[in-house]
RODO-2510 file (C-alpha; in nm, 4 decimals, decimal comma):
residues 384
     n   res          X          Y          Z
     1     m     3,7554    -0,8384    -8,7134
     2     t     3,7446    -1,0084    -9,0526
     3     i     3,7639    -1,3864    -9,0718
     4     d     3,8991    -1,5209    -9,3991
     5     p     3,7090    -1,7895    -9,5922
     6     f     3,9741    -2,0549    -9,5252
     7     t     3,9379    -2,0131    -9,1459
     8     i     3,5591    -2,0354    -9,1724
     9     q     3,5844    -2,3448    -9,3886
    10     l     3,8285    -2,5035    -9,1451
    11     a     3,5839    -2,4444    -8,8593
    12     v     3,2977    -2,5891    -9,0650
    13     i     3,5044    -2,8989    -9,1481
    14     i     3,5931    -2,9588    -8,7828
    15     v     3,2337    -2,9173    -8,6596
    16     t     3,0924    -3,1268    -8,9449
    17     i     3,3389    -3,4102    -8,8887
    18     v     3,2851    -3,4150    -8,5115
    19     a     2,9051    -3,4022    -8,5458
    20     g     2,9035    -3,6600    -8,8239
    21     v     3,1293    -3,9024    -8,6401
    22     m     2,9218    -3,8664    -8,3215
    23     f     2,6000    -3,9486    -8,5029
    24     i     2,7499    -4,2317    -8,7081
    25     l     2,8977    -4,3931    -8,3949
    26     d     2,5637    -4,3595    -8,2173
    27     t     2,3938    -4,5231    -8,5167
    28     v     2,6436    -4,8104    -8,5141
    29     l     2,5672    -4,8739    -8,1455
    30     r     2,1971    -4,9108    -8,2219
    31     r     1,9944    -5,1562    -8,4254
    32     s     2,0188    -5,0276    -8,7802
    33     d     1,7061    -4,8784    -8,9385
    34     a     1,6320    -4,6876    -9,2583
    35     a     1,6029    -4,3461    -9,0933
    36     g     1,9332    -4,3802    -8,9099
    37     r     2,1163    -4,4965    -9,2213
    38     l     1,9825    -4,2070    -9,4298
    39     w     2,0718    -3,9520    -9,1628
    40     a     2,4216    -4,0998    -9,1314
    41     v     2,4747    -4,0641    -9,5077
    42     a     2,3429    -3,7059    -9,4837
    43     f     2,6228    -3,6251    -9,2376
    44     m     2,8745    -3,7960    -9,4668
    45     a     2,7512    -3,5759    -9,7522
    46     g     2,8068    -3,2703    -9,5324
    47     i     3,1630    -3,3811    -9,4601
    48     l     3,2259    -3,4354    -9,8327
    49     a     3,0914    -3,0885    -9,9127
    50     s     3,3199    -2,9276    -9,6538
    51     f     3,6306    -3,0965    -9,7956
    52     a     3,5282    -3,0130   -10,1529
    53     y     3,4930    -2,6410   -10,0768
    54     a     3,8204    -2,6435    -9,8828
    55     t     3,9891    -2,7973   -10,1862
    56     w     3,8638    -2,5161   -10,4069
    57     i     3,9730    -2,2472   -10,1575
    58     v     4,3258    -2,3935   -10,1377
    59     n     4,3478    -2,4582   -10,5116
    60     p     4,1226    -2,2258   -10,7181
    61     e     4,2161    -2,4182   -11,0333
    62     a     4,0220    -2,7181   -10,9018
    63     w     3,6907    -2,5615   -11,0081
    64     w     3,5290    -2,9063   -11,0320
    65     a     3,5393    -2,9193   -10,6512
    66     v     3,2586    -2,6612   -10,6470
    67     a     3,0406    -2,9053   -10,8419
    68     v     3,1172    -3,1802   -10,5910
    69     g     3,0536    -2,9470   -10,2970
    70     n     2,7235    -2,8159   -10,4341
    71     a     2,5995    -3,1673   -10,5076
    72     a     2,6943    -3,2925   -10,1610
    73     i     2,5492    -2,9951    -9,9764
    74     v     2,2160    -3,0400   -10,1589
    75     l     2,2207    -3,4119   -10,0872
    76     s     2,2578    -3,3519    -9,7123
    77     p     1,9199    -3,1799    -9,6423
    78     a     1,7555    -3,4029    -9,9014
    79     l     1,8602    -3,7140    -9,7077
    80     l     1,7618    -3,5543    -9,3775
    81     w     1,4126    -3,5158    -9,5248
    82     c     1,4196    -3,8719    -9,6613
    83     g     1,5248    -3,9981    -9,3185
    84     a     1,2342    -3,8130    -9,1582
    85     r     0,9986    -3,9821    -9,4054
    86     a     1,1450    -4,3221    -9,3163
    87     y     1,1119    -4,2380    -8,9460
    88     n     0,7418    -4,1722    -9,0059
    89     g     0,7038    -4,5050    -9,1837
    90     r     0,6659    -4,3503    -9,5306
    91     p     0,8637    -4,4328    -9,8481
    92     a     1,2031    -4,2618    -9,8158
    93     l     1,2238    -4,1427   -10,1811
    94     a     1,6032    -4,1251   -10,1547
    95     w     1,6263    -4,1170   -10,5340
    96     t     1,4928    -3,7586   -10,5306
    97     g     1,7976    -3,6492   -10,3318
    98     l     2,0313    -3,8119   -10,5823
    99     v     1,8512    -3,6443   -10,8733
   100     a     1,8682    -3,3048   -10,7004
   101     a     2,2396    -3,3501   -10,6229
   102     a     2,3056    -3,4349   -10,9870
   103     a     2,1150    -3,1223   -11,0952
   104     a     2,3261    -2,9069   -10,8606
   105     a     2,6456    -3,0550   -11,0031
   106     v     2,5313    -3,0066   -11,3642
   107     a     2,4485    -2,6407   -11,2921
   108     v     2,8132    -2,5858   -11,1970
   109     l     2,9546    -2,7851   -11,4853
   110     v     2,7455    -2,5864   -11,7350
   111     e     2,9115    -2,2624   -11,6202
   112     g     3,2513    -2,4286   -11,6330
   113     v     3,5828    -2,2730   -11,5321
   114     d     3,4502    -1,9164   -11,5509
   115     g     3,1705    -1,9839   -11,3015
   116     g     3,3885    -1,9218   -10,9978
   117     s     3,2798    -1,9871   -10,6413
   118     w     2,9180    -1,8864   -10,7147
   119     a     2,8725    -2,1268   -11,0053
   120     g     2,5314    -2,2938   -10,9832
   121     a     2,4542    -2,0998   -10,6662
   122     v     2,0901    -2,0189   -10,7446
   123     v     2,0089    -2,3826   -10,8222
   124     m     2,1840    -2,4961   -10,5059
   125     f     2,0099    -2,2369   -10,2847
   126     a     1,6679    -2,3192   -10,4282
   127     l     1,7101    -2,6956   -10,3879
   128     i     1,8304    -2,6641   -10,0276
   129     a     1,5343    -2,4381    -9,9437
   130     l     1,2959    -2,6846   -10,1112
   131     f     1,4173    -2,9894    -9,9198
   132     a     1,4291    -2,7952    -9,5934
   133     a     1,0654    -2,6908    -9,6451
   134     l     0,9704    -3,0533    -9,7132
   135     g     1,1622    -3,1537    -9,4014
   136     t     0,9720    -2,8986    -9,1932
   137     w     0,6418    -3,0503    -9,3026
   138     e     0,7608    -3,4065    -9,2416
   139     t     0,8718    -3,3366    -8,8831
   140     l     0,5197    -3,2153    -8,8070
   141     r     0,3623    -3,5423    -8,9214
   142     a     0,2869    -3,8411    -8,6990
   143     p     0,4592    -4,0175    -8,5365
   144     m     0,7594    -3,7813    -8,5365
   145     r     0,5537    -3,4879    -8,4155
   146     v     0,4881    -3,6528    -8,0770
   147     f     0,8586    -3,6443    -7,9858
   148     w     0,9871    -3,3222    -7,8333
   149     a     1,3305    -3,3721    -7,9912
   150     a     1,1700    -3,3408    -8,3344
   151     r     1,1004    -2,9751    -8,2593
   152     g     1,4750    -2,9065    -8,2751
   153     l     1,4803    -3,0596    -8,6217
   154     t     1,1751    -2,8527    -8,7165
   155     v     1,3509    -2,5316    -8,6120
   156     i     1,6586    -2,6280    -8,8126
   157     f     1,4536    -2,6920    -9,1255
   158     v     1,2616    -2,3648    -9,0842
   159     v     1,5816    -2,1615    -9,0442
   160     v     1,7421    -2,3307    -9,3453
   161     t     1,4298    -2,2764    -9,5556
   162     v     1,4130    -1,9043    -9,4785
   163     y     1,7885    -1,8479    -9,4992
   164     y     1,8463    -2,0230    -9,8322
   165     a     1,5286    -1,8923    -9,9915
   166     t     1,6452    -1,5414    -9,8968
   167     r     1,9909    -1,6153   -10,0368
   168     a     1,8412    -1,7316   -10,3669
   169     v     1,6223    -1,4227   -10,4056
   170     a     1,8958    -1,1797   -10,2961
   171     f     2,1482    -1,3450   -10,5269
   172     v     1,9192    -1,2931   -10,8272
   173     v     1,8068    -0,9407   -10,7320
   174     l     2,1237    -0,7923   -10,5798
   175     g     2,4036    -1,0153   -10,7009
   176     p     2,6875    -1,1697   -10,4989
   177     d     2,8955    -0,8491   -10,5014
   178     d     2,6348    -0,6408   -10,3210
   179     p     2,7709    -0,5261    -9,9798
   180     w     2,4558    -0,6281    -9,7934
   181     f     2,4549    -0,9718    -9,9568
   182     r     2,8212    -1,0293    -9,8703
   183     a     2,7688    -0,9193    -9,5091
   184     a     2,4419    -1,0989    -9,4313
   185     l     2,4271    -1,3864    -9,6785
   186     g     2,7838    -1,4435    -9,7940
   187     t     3,0155    -1,7359    -9,7360
   188     e     3,1246    -1,6260    -9,3887
   189     s     2,7729    -1,5832    -9,2507
   190     a     2,6656    -1,9130    -9,4098
   191     g     2,9529    -2,0835    -9,2281
   192     f     2,8368    -1,9540    -8,8890
   193     v     2,4780    -2,0575    -8,9630
   194     l     2,5919    -2,4051    -9,0691
   195     i     2,8016    -2,4549    -8,7547
   196     s     2,5114    -2,3556    -8,5284
   197     l     2,2609    -2,5759    -8,7067
   198     m     2,4975    -2,8743    -8,7195
   199     i     2,5295    -2,8767    -8,3410
   200     v     2,1515    -2,8627    -8,2900
   201     a     2,0944    -3,1231    -8,5617
   202     v     2,3212    -3,3906    -8,4171
   203     v     2,1656    -3,3516    -8,0705
   204     s     1,8098    -3,3681    -8,2074
   205     l     1,8780    -3,6692    -8,4283
   206     v     2,0608    -3,8659    -8,1595
   207     v     1,7727    -3,8091    -7,9172
   208     l     1,5159    -3,8993    -8,1844
   209     q     1,6992    -4,2240    -8,2534
   210     g     1,7151    -4,2927    -7,8826
   211     e     1,3369    -4,2488    -7,8506
   212     r     1,2687    -4,5662    -8,0447
   213     v     1,5863    -4,7572    -8,1360
   214     p     1,7572    -4,9311    -7,8424
   215     r     2,1330    -4,9528    -7,8165
   216     s     2,3435    -5,2681    -7,8493
   217     s     2,2042    -5,5994    -7,9596
   218     f     1,8810    -5,6622    -8,1433
   219     r     1,7436    -5,8620    -7,8488
   220     r     1,8301    -5,7923    -7,4888
   221     a     1,8557    -6,0552    -7,2217
   222     g     1,5909    -6,0710    -6,9536
   223     a     1,2139    -6,0707    -6,9339
   224     p     1,0040    -5,7892    -7,0858
   225     s     0,9293    -5,5034    -6,8462
   226     y     0,5765    -5,3965    -6,7584
   227     s     0,4277    -5,0719    -6,6302
   228     v     0,2293    -5,0473    -6,3077
   229     d    -0,0837    -5,0943    -6,5230
   230     a     0,0368    -5,4387    -6,6367
   231     v     0,1063    -5,3394    -6,9971
   232     l     0,4426    -5,3488    -7,1686
   233     t     0,6733    -5,0489    -7,1553
   234     e     0,7472    -4,8873    -7,4922
   235     d     1,0888    -5,0518    -7,5356
   236     s     0,9613    -5,3931    -7,4287
   237     f     0,6639    -5,3656    -7,6632
   238     r     0,9028    -5,2957    -7,9521
   239     e     1,1031    -5,6084    -7,8707
   240     v     0,7986    -5,8306    -7,8254
   241     a     0,6163    -5,6975    -8,1327
   242     t     0,9302    -5,7241    -8,3465
   243     d     0,9533    -6,0910    -8,2513
   244     w     0,5851    -6,1343    -8,3442
   245     l     0,6520    -5,9711    -8,6808
   246     e     0,9542    -6,1881    -8,7537
   247     r     0,7617    -6,5089    -8,6876
   248     a     0,4439    -6,3906    -8,8631
   249     n     0,6487    -6,2988    -9,1687
   250     y     0,7990    -6,6480    -9,1783
   251     h     0,4527    -6,8078    -9,1615
   252     d     0,2956    -6,5454    -9,3911
   253     e     0,0262    -6,4562    -9,1380
   254     q    -0,1254    -6,1139    -9,0810
   255     l    -0,0627    -5,9150    -8,7659
   256     v    -0,2714    -5,6089    -8,6873
   257     f    -0,1492    -5,3108    -8,4864
   258     m    -0,4193    -5,1134    -8,3091
   259     r    -0,3371    -4,7701    -8,1651
   260     i    -0,5879    -4,6564    -7,9013
   261     e    -0,5794    -4,2916    -7,7889
   262     v    -0,7992    -4,1222    -7,5280
   263     d    -0,9942    -3,8342    -7,6804
   264     e    -0,9578    -3,4812    -7,5378
   265     l    -0,7004    -3,5828    -7,2752
   266     d    -0,5730    -3,2268    -7,2263
   267     a    -0,9258    -3,0968    -7,1761
   268     l    -0,9991    -3,3716    -6,9229
   269     n    -0,6797    -3,2907    -6,7338
   270     t    -0,7747    -2,9220    -6,7221
   271     a    -1,1307    -2,9952    -6,6107
   272     f    -1,0680    -3,2575    -6,3425
   273     g    -0,7063    -3,2096    -6,2353
   274     r    -0,3929    -3,4215    -6,2251
   275     a    -0,5155    -3,6756    -5,9692
   276     a    -0,8291    -3,7507    -6,1703
   277     e    -0,6202    -3,7822    -6,4868
   278     l    -0,4035    -4,0546    -6,3317
   279     q    -0,7112    -4,2496    -6,2227
   280     l    -0,8677    -4,1955    -6,5640
   281     l    -0,5641    -4,3363    -6,7453
   282     t    -0,5462    -4,6328    -6,5086
   283     e    -0,9100    -4,7237    -6,5743
   284     f    -0,8608    -4,6626    -6,9474
   285     t    -0,5781    -4,9161    -6,9518
   286     e    -0,7798    -5,1649    -6,7485
   287     t    -1,0744    -5,1364    -6,9886
   288     v    -0,8545    -5,1886    -7,2950
   289     r    -0,6943    -5,4957    -7,1346
   290     r    -1,0332    -5,6376    -7,0392
   291     h    -1,2109    -5,5862    -7,3719
   292     g    -0,9204    -5,6295    -7,6145
   293     s    -0,8247    -5,9628    -7,7669
   294     p    -0,6898    -6,2071    -7,5063
   295     h    -0,4406    -6,3231    -7,7692
   296     s    -0,2548    -5,9918    -7,7895
   297     d     0,0213    -5,7847    -7,6363
   298     i    -0,0418    -5,4270    -7,5263
   299     g     0,2146    -5,1509    -7,4722
   300     h     0,2352    -4,7866    -7,3689
   301     v     0,3307    -4,5414    -7,6443
   302     g     0,2604    -4,2124    -7,4680
   303     a     0,0225    -4,0393    -7,2297
   304     g    -0,3267    -4,1711    -7,2959
   305     a    -0,2079    -4,3875    -7,5852
   306     l    -0,1797    -4,7662    -7,6021
   307     v    -0,0935    -4,9956    -7,8903
   308     m    -0,2054    -5,3560    -7,9244
   309     v    -0,0696    -5,6229    -8,1584
   310     a    -0,2658    -5,9377    -8,2387
   311     a    -0,3110    -6,1865    -8,5205
   312     f    -0,6209    -6,1328    -8,7336
   313     a    -0,6853    -6,3046    -9,0654
   314     r    -0,9094    -6,0154    -9,1739
   315     l    -0,9068    -5,6457    -9,0857
   316     e    -1,2838    -5,6664    -9,0349
   317     s    -1,2219    -5,8936    -8,7366
   318     a    -0,9733    -5,6437    -8,5952
   319     a    -1,2289    -5,3648    -8,6445
   320     d    -1,4856    -5,5713    -8,4519
   321     d    -1,2340    -5,6079    -8,1690
   322     a    -1,1777    -5,2310    -8,1731
   323     e    -1,5536    -5,1739    -8,1527
   324     a    -1,5648    -5,4030    -7,8491
   325     i    -1,3027    -5,1829    -7,6822
   326     q    -1,5066    -4,8738    -7,7723
   327     r    -1,8197    -5,0253    -7,6168
   328     g    -1,6265    -5,1163    -7,3038
   329     l    -1,5049    -4,7586    -7,2674
   330     r    -1,8519    -4,6143    -7,3232
   331     e    -2,0071    -4,8447    -7,0641
   332     h    -1,7460    -4,7727    -6,7966
   333     r    -1,7913    -4,4727    -6,5677
   334     v    -1,4838    -4,3034    -6,4185
   335     e    -1,5919    -4,2061    -6,0682
   336     a    -1,2854    -3,9851    -6,0146
   337     a    -1,4093    -3,7734    -6,3060
   338     q    -1,7713    -3,7465    -6,1847
   339     g    -1,8914    -4,0569    -6,3658
   340     l    -1,7431    -3,9536    -6,7011
   341     r    -1,7543    -4,2080    -6,9845
   342     l    -1,4366    -4,2224    -7,1899
   343     s    -1,4025    -4,2047    -7,5648
   344     a    -1,1063    -4,3171    -7,7743
   345     s    -0,9866    -4,2825    -8,1321
   346     i    -0,8543    -4,6114    -8,2675
   347     g    -0,6292    -4,6597    -8,5692
   348     i    -0,5762    -5,0018    -8,7270
   349     a    -0,2957    -5,1123    -8,9603
   350     g    -0,2253    -5,4626    -9,0891
   351     t     0,0904    -5,6273    -9,2165
   352     d    -0,0839    -5,7466    -9,5349
   353     r    -0,0927    -5,3800    -9,6417
   354     f     0,2159    -5,2324    -9,4743
   355     g     0,4580    -5,5222    -9,4489
   356     y     0,6437    -5,6548    -9,1457
   357     d     0,8546    -5,3488    -9,0589
   358     f     0,7709    -5,2430    -8,7030
   359     d     0,8132    -4,8692    -8,7540
   360     r     0,6123    -4,8601    -9,0751
   361     v     0,3124    -5,0467    -8,9308
   362     m     0,3254    -4,8404    -8,6109
   363     a     0,3316    -4,5180    -8,8116
   364     a     0,0371    -4,6317    -9,0218
   365     a    -0,1651    -4,7131    -8,7098
   366     a    -0,0760    -4,3742    -8,5580
   367     e    -0,1835    -4,1937    -8,8742
   368     a    -0,5114    -4,3862    -8,8787
   369     a    -0,5744    -4,2889    -8,5149
   370     t    -0,5103    -3,9258    -8,6061
   371     s    -0,7605    -3,9617    -8,8882
   372     a    -1,0170    -4,1052    -8,6469
   373     r    -0,9667    -3,8101    -8,4112
   374     a    -0,9981    -3,5640    -8,7012
   375     n    -1,3467    -3,7058    -8,7647
   376     g    -1,4538    -3,6018    -8,4171
   377     g    -1,3104    -3,8798    -8,1991
   378     g    -1,4697    -4,1996    -8,0854
   379     f    -1,4139    -4,3604    -8,4249
   380     v    -1,2238    -4,6602    -8,5593
   381     a    -1,0151    -4,5890    -8,8715
   382     v    -0,8365    -4,8480    -9,0851
   383     a    -0,5111    -4,7381    -9,2526
   384     d    -0,5114    -4,7796    -9,6289
***
């Protein structure tokens, strides 16, 4: 059975609109952040591209619609990558997506009326593959890499990278009229690939947003919630720390975020078993609470990982506090693990360097902790 291009494009439009509207509504229901806004615009760009290509299919004389479609379809993965960067607390670099979209449009306009449906195709394919490859790398960076939902986004980026890189090479080598190219890499197959990836993308991004951005109002009524270890839950820590940041920003005082991660947790779990691991994590939390600054709030951010926020005028003072936690861990024996002494990698990030955005400072502290672990564990690293 042969499906005509108009039917494929209609299906793509429907799926893109539904997926885009779902994500945009979910974003509206949450506290707005840079990553969510960029991803929402990426879906809008996908919707624009679908309508532009449909316009050209219905009215072949509207060749300019190909330029609009190519620009929008390049902008979509570019903004997905930019959103991933923002999610990781790094500069979004959204301007690169706009430059790339302009380049895709110019490539079509240069060929003009005679370019047809494949005008500027090589440039478009190459740019999409480039941004998808960058997106793959970004989803594997901290803190995004710790979320299982990010793996769906990684798979999407990998598939897009391979598919569009193959399209670019095959287009140059074989040409768009080659039977194999039309069957495996033509418009119809691209439509099916896009529909499949769009469904996975919206699920992954909604879950990723849900991992860290609460729904409804910026502040929720009620007292903060604590875990059984008497430290804040992840959502409550976000609310409390965000309030700290807002007030510290007003008074121009430095807050320091300290991420504390148990070294070799998987190996310890394998060696001593699940029951010992639970006792180990309980005593780890108790030691951090005992030796950390009494003027701080501490929250869970994952298995064997805590984050502490406190006011320090100088990062050196925060580093001294981190060393005190390290000494406390080294001096404490975990009887459930045959008297084992724990070690932790600690990452420190201050608002004087990274500003008062919660996600950015948290990401910087997580990256510093990763750096400390890369040096062998048991170290304190300051984000720079």
